[in-house]
N, C-alpha and C positions, 0 to 999 in steps of 0.2 A: 447347437452350442449355447451355453448359458451366458447371460449378460454379465459383463464385468462389474464388480462392485468397487465403487470409489468412496473412500472415507474422506469427507471434507471437514477438516477441523476449523472452527470459527465461522460456522454457517450463519450465525446471527449478525455478524459484523457487516460493515458496508461492502467490503470486497467479497467476503464469503457468501453473502446473500445474492450478490450479482452472479457469482460463479454458479451457485445453486440454481438460480433462475435459468441460466443458459444450459446447464446440464439437464435439467428437467424438460426444457423445451426441445432439446436434441433427442431425448429418449435413448434407447438402446443401452442404457446403463442402469445399475441399481445404485441409488445414492444413499449412503449411510452417513448419518449425522448424530450428534449427541450434544445436548444442552449442558450448561455448567453444572446443573443439579444432577445430571446423569453421569457426567464424567469430568473430574477435576484434572485438567491438563498439567497442573503443578505437582500432582501426586504420581510418582513414577510407578508405584505398585498398581494403582488403579488403571493407568494407561496400559501397562503390560497386560493386565487381566482383560481389558477391553479388546486388545488386538488378538489375544488368544481365543476369545469367545466368538469372534466374527471371521468369516472368510473374506479377506480384503485383497483386491488386486492392485489398486493404486491409492496413493495418499496425496492429498493436497493440503498444505499447511498455510491456511489463511488466518489462523488464530494468532493474536498478538495483543500486547498492551500498547496502545498508541495515544498520541496527544500532540498538542502544539507546543510552541516555545515555552509558555508559562508552565504547562504540565511537566515538560521535560526538566525544566529548571527546579521545580519544587518537589518532584518525586523521582529523583535519579535512581535511588536504590530499587524502587518498585519496577522501574523501566528495565534496568539491566537484569535483575534477578528473575522477574516473571518471564521475560522473553527468552533468557537462557534456558530456564527450566522447561518451558513449553516446547521449544524446538529440540532440545536434547532428549526429552522424554519421548517425543513422537518419532524422531528419526531412529533412535535406538530400538524402540518397540517395533517399528516397521522392519528393521533389519532382523531382529530376533524372530519375527513372524515370517521371515523369508519373503517379504514383499519386495519385488524387484524395482518397481517404479514409484517415484515420489517427486512432488514439486513443492519447493520451498519459496515463499514470497518474502522478499526483503524490502529494502528501501534505498532510495538514492542518497540518503544521508551517510551511507557507508563510505563515500568518497572523501578525500582530503578537502579541507576548507579551501585550499589554494590550488585545487586540481585544475589543469588546463580545461578550458571550455570549448566545445561541449565535452562532457566527461565520458571517456571511453572506458570499457570494462577493465582494461589493464592499468587504469589509474588507481585501482584498489591497493591500499597499503603503501602508497608512495609518499605520504606526508601526514601531518597532524590533522585530526578531525575537527569539525566545528564544535567548540566547547559546550554550546547550549544543549546539544543532544548527543554528546559523546557516549554516555552509557547505553543509550538505545542503539546507536550505531555499532558499538562494539558487540552487542548481542547479535545483531543482524549479520555482522561479519563472521561471527562464530558459527552461525547457521550455514552460511555458504561453505565454510571450511569443514564443517561436519559432513555436508553432502559430498564435498570433494574427497574427504578422507575415507568415507565408506565406499565411494566409487573406486578409489585407488587400492584399498586394502581388500575389499570383498567383491569387486566387480559389479557393484550396484549401478542402477541407472537413476540417480538422484539429481534432479535438476533444480536450478535456482533462477528466478526472475527478479529484477530490481526495478520497481516502478518509480516514476517521478511522483510529484505531489498529486494525490487523488482527490476527487470530489464526486458527489452525485447522490442519488437516493440512498437513504439509510445512513447518511453521514451523522457525525456527532455535532449538534448545534448548541452545545453547552456554552454559556456566555463567557466563561473563563478558560476552559480546557479544550477548546476546539481548534482546528486548523484554520488557516486564513480565509478560505472561501466560505465555509459555513459560518464562521464568526462574522464576516462582513455581510453575508446575506441576511443574517438575523439582525445585525446592527442597523443596516439600511432599511430593512422591513419595519423595525420598531420606530426608527426615526420618521419614516413616512407616515406611519399610523399616528404618531404624536405630533406631526407637523413640526419637527425639530428644525431649527435653523442651520445646524451643522452636524456632521458626523466626524468623530475623531478616529483617526487610523494610526495604529502603532507604526513607528519608524518614520523614515524620511520619504518613503515612497519610491526611492530610486532602485532598490534591488530588483533583479529580474528573476522570475520563476516560470517554470513549465508546469502545466496542469493537464491531467488526463482524466477523462470521464471514467467512472468505475465500470460501466458496461464495456468500454474499450479494454480496460484492464482485464476483465473477465474473459473476453474474447481472445486476448493475447495469451493469457495463461493456458487456455485450452488448446490454442494453436501450438504453443511450445510443447505442452505435454504430449500432444499427438504426433509430433514429428518423429520419424523413424530415427533410431539411435545413431545410425551412420551420419545422417544429415545434421543432427544436433552436435555430434562430436566434431564434425568437420568445421562447424562455425565457432567452436570454442577451443580452449586449451585445457589440459588436465588440471592446472592450478589457476585457471581463470575461466571457470566453467559457467559463470552466470551470464544472463542476457538482460540488457537494459530494455525497459518498456516505457515508451513515452511518445510524444507527438513530434519531437524535434523542433518545436517552436516555443519561444518564451515571451513574456510580457513583463513590464515593470509593475510593481505593486500599485503605483498610481494609475496605470492603464487598466489594471484589474478592477480597482475601485470605481473608476469612471464607467467601466462596462457594467458593473453590478448596479450602479446608480441608474444607468440607462435601462437595464432590464427591469428593475423594480419601479422606476418612475419617480425616483427621488430627485427633488429640484433644489435642495439646500446646498450649502457649502461643504467642501471636503477640507478638513484640517488635519495635517500630518503632525505627529508628535515625535520629534527626533530624539527625545529623551528615552524612548523605548527602543529595545534592541532591534536591529535590522536583520541579524543573521548574515550569512554569506551574501556577497554582492551579486552573485549570479549562480544559478544551479540549472544547467541545461544538460540533458543526457545526449550522448551520441547513440543514436538508435539505428545506425547503419547495419549492424548485425541482424537486427530483427527485420528490417526492410529487406535485406538479402534473403531472409527466410520466408518472405512472401506475406508479411503482415504489416498493415498501416492503420493508424487510428481513423475512426469514422467521424467522430464528433469534433466540430469546431468549438472554440471556447464559448462564444456568445450563445450558440445553440444549446450547448451543455448546461450553461448557467440558467437559461430560461427553463429547461426541463427540470433542473434541480430545484429552482425556486418554486415551480409548480408543485413539485412533490412536497416541499417544505410547507407551503400554504395548505396542502391537503392533510397535513399532520400537525397542525399548530397546537392542538390540545396536548400532544406529547411533549412539547417543548416549553410549556409554561414553567416559570420559576417555581 
């Protein structure tokens, strides 16, 4: 029997590269990828042609335009348009090519700003979204509903996983457009190198966030993808078919900053700037469904931060301004 071919969209990104590493380590599959120069995911005709040219058994959609609060605030049109086009083109092309299995990667920002904590899957569409990343969140909600719609109308097996805040090797350490962990790792690293007396951190430091190492996310994706259909369906509902992926543990931004300072060895002061946006006061996922399906995160936060900082230090040349 020939090995199944998995097309991984977004293999150069942080999550995609982690999934690729685990698929390659596992073996027993043919991994198909395409760079941006080889395949423009925003081009429907090109995506359709690519799927017709290759014999594909499964699709994993890790491709997305992502960024932190500042990027989402300054580029809302790009975030909603590009993410809508990527997922719509890939899901429709998979269906047209008669591919039965697909995994779509979303984001915990799909949940309402005031959703009860921890946020269960059925909190989706029960209230207003966080304004700072609403365009991105709407695009990700559309991806979930695309999968559900193809399942309902055509009997496909298109699954969705919703990760909490991710970090790890391959993250974006851009000084303005990165998420909180890479932004703080870089800021504390540079402050340590410059012997700076203080590090300024956006917001009050009181919001609580959950963080998941990208290697744990990759492992969870493959775990969910490989579940037999009956087990997956038994854990979800037709119109609430996504599964949360996280640790089930959160920390305040102040605690996160203090942990990063300890990991890096920074000994100066931490100054919080409450004039900058905090975002939601808490974002913790209810991961009881995933736990019931036999998967739990392996990395603790400090261990994951140390591993990520080591990777960052090994790639410093890549992150020079």
